[in-house]
N, C-alpha and C positions, 0 to 999 in steps of 0.2 A: 291355530294360524296366528303367527306373530307378526305384528305390524310395527315397524320402526317409525314412530311418530315424529321423532326429531329429523330423520331423513326426509320424511314426507314434507315437513315444514320447510326444509331447505329447497326441495324441489319446487314447491308451490311459490316460494319467495322468488326463486330464480325465474320461474315462468312469468310471474307478475312483473318483475323488474327488468328482465333481460330479453326474454324470448317471445312472449305473447305477441307483441306487435311485429315481430319478424315474420309471423306466419298467418295472422289474421288481422284484418283492418280494425275490427271491433267485435264485441259480442253483446247480445241483448237477452235479457232474462224475462220470461213470461211466467206467471203463476208464482212469483217470488214469495207471496204471502203464504203459500203452501209449505214453505220450508220452515216456518216458525213453529215452535213447540215440539220439535222432533228430537231435540238433543239427547233426551234420556230414553228414546225408543230404539228398537231394533228394526231397521228398515230394509225392505226388499225393493231395489230400484230396477225395474225392467225398462229397457230402452231400445229404440231402433239403433242401427249402426250404419254410418255413412263413410266414416273416415277414421284413420288411426288417431287423429286428433281428438276424437270423442273421448278416448281413454285419459286424456290430459285435462280437457276443458271441463267436463262434468264434475270430476273430483275436485278440480280447482274451485268451481262455483260452490260446491258443498262445503269445502274448507273455508272459503271466504265468508260463509254464513254460520260459521262456528259449529258445524256438524262433525261428529267423529268420523275418521276415515273408514271406508268400507273396503272389503275385499272385492276384487274385480276378476271375473272370469274372462281370460284373454286367450287368443290363439297361440299355439306353441311357436308360431313363426315370429312372435315378438320376443321369445326367449333366446335371443341371439345378440351378440355385441353389435352396435353399442346400445340397442334398445333395452337389453336386460339390465343395463346400468341405471336406467331410469325407472322402467317398470320391472322391478325385481320382486323376488319372494318376500323381501323385507317390507315392501310396500303393500303386501297383501294380495299380490297377483296369484291367481290359480291358472296355470298354463295348461291348456287342453289341446291334445292332438286330435283334431276333428277327423283327419284322414284315417287314423286308426279306427275310429268309431264308425265312420261311414263306409270305408272301403277295406278295412282290415279283416283278417280271419277271426274266427270265434275267440281264439286265445288272446290276440292283441286287443280286440274290442273289449273283452272282459277285463283285461289288465287296466285299460284306460278308464273304464267305468268304475272300477274299484278305487283307482287313484282319485277320481272326481268325488266319489262318496266320502273318502277319508278327508279330503280337503274341505268339503262342505261341513262334514262333522266337526272339524276343527274350528271353522268359522262360527258355528252355532254354539259349540261348547265355550268358545272364547268370548261370547256375547257381542260379536261383531255384526255389522250390517253387510249386505251383499248386493253388488251391482252386476247385472247380467244384460248382455246384448242378446236378446232372445232369438234374433235371426242367426246367431252364430257368427258368420263372417260378414264383411261389409256388403252393402248393396252395390252392385256394379251397374245396374240399369236405373237407379233412382227410385225403384219401387220399394215399398216398405212393408214389413210384417206379413209377407205372403205365407211363409211357412215357419212360424216361430217354433223353437225347440222346447219340448216339454220336460226334457230330462233334468234341467236345472231347477225349475219350480218343484218338480216331483221330489228330488233329493232334499231340497231345502225344507219343504213341509214335513217330509218323513223324519228328518233329523230333529226338528223342533219337537215333534210328537214323541219320538223315541227317547229323547233326553229329558222329557217331562218338564219342558220349559214353561214359564208363565205365558200362555197364549195371548194374554191381553197386552203384552209388551210389543207385539209384532204388528207392523203396518207396512203397507205397500205404497209407493209413490211412483207412478208411471212417468216416463220422460220421453219427450220427442226432441230430436235435434235436427237442424237443417243448416245448410250453408248456401249463401248467395254471393255471386252468381254460380259458384261451383265449389266443390271440395278442393283441398290442397292437392290431392292426387289426380284430379280430373284429367289434366293434360297427358298423363302417362297411364291412365287407368286401363285402356285397351291393351297396352303391352303387359301390364301387371296381370290382367285377366288371362291373356294368352299363355303366359309362362306359369300361371298358378297350377301346381300339381305336376308340372313338367320339368322345369329347371329352376330350382329354388334360388340359386345365386342371382339370376336375372330378375326373378320375381321380386326378391328383396331389394335388388339394386335399383330397379325403377322406382320403388317406393322411397328409398333413400334419396334418389335423385330429385324426386318431387319436392321433398322437404328442403333439400339443399338449395334448390333453385327458387323456392317460393319467395325468399326475400327480394328477388329482382323481378318477380312477376306481380301482376295485379292480385292483391290479397282479397280473399273472401271475407264476408261478414257472417258470423255464426249466430244462430237463434236457438235458444234452449227453452223449452216449455215444460214446466213441472205441473203435474196433475194434483188433484186434491188427495191427501192421505186417506187410506181406507184400511179398516182393521182386517187382519189376516186370520182372526180367530176361527171363523166359520170354515174357511178353506182348510185350516190345520186340522180341526176336529173331524171333518169329513174326508180329509186327505184328497181334496178335490183339486189336484194339480192341473187337470185339464180345464176346469172351470176358471182357475186363476190365470192360466195361459191365455185362454180365449178372452177373458175380461181385459187383461193387459194389452192384448193385440188390438182390440177395438178401441180402447182408450188411447193408446199410443197413436193409432191412425187418426183419431179425432184431434188429438193435440197437435199432430203434425199438420193437419189441414189448416190449423190456426196460424201456423208460421210458414206455410208453403209459399 
């Protein structure tokens, strides 16, 4: 998994200087001390997911704290113009077609899972960190971590063991994110939800409309809470992906309550 760090620096610089204030009023970081001492580690970042802006803001904060860029597992719906010009494969994005996995036949499901496996294999072999929205898609009703997906922790732990990596280098940092009084997409979220899986142009169109009109609407404030780092060694040795998923689920819920 190749990450174009120069391109990422340009994106983060533009976000900081030009675009951040167009979409959110401000952002506040909690658990900031938990980001120190991670620079030379391989980090698994499980997070809840409320907005497309999560994919920009969390990596921006990590970058501002001098942490190496991580690959992000994102929905295939983001692999379209103009979004793929920002979140592209050069920036470490792993685009997943969740519809194929959840609704496809055995052949298409297998093909997608093999693609995910190869992508995570590249992340681990390249010594990169990985950020995962465990819920898969955004929460449309504001509830969080009700049914986190186990496939990503499972593949991540498996690849670390299979590649005989130094297990002591791997840590987890759970993340909770919230927006007040609402997310950027909130005014159009019902329409987005209605067209999801039915008519993609309108599904994407309402999302784009939300971001285009945000500069003239009341802007939300974002809150990001980082949990304490924890070693993944025992999870890796036992291949306990279910235990890791459940631990991250409960911790993210706890962190979210602190910024709710």
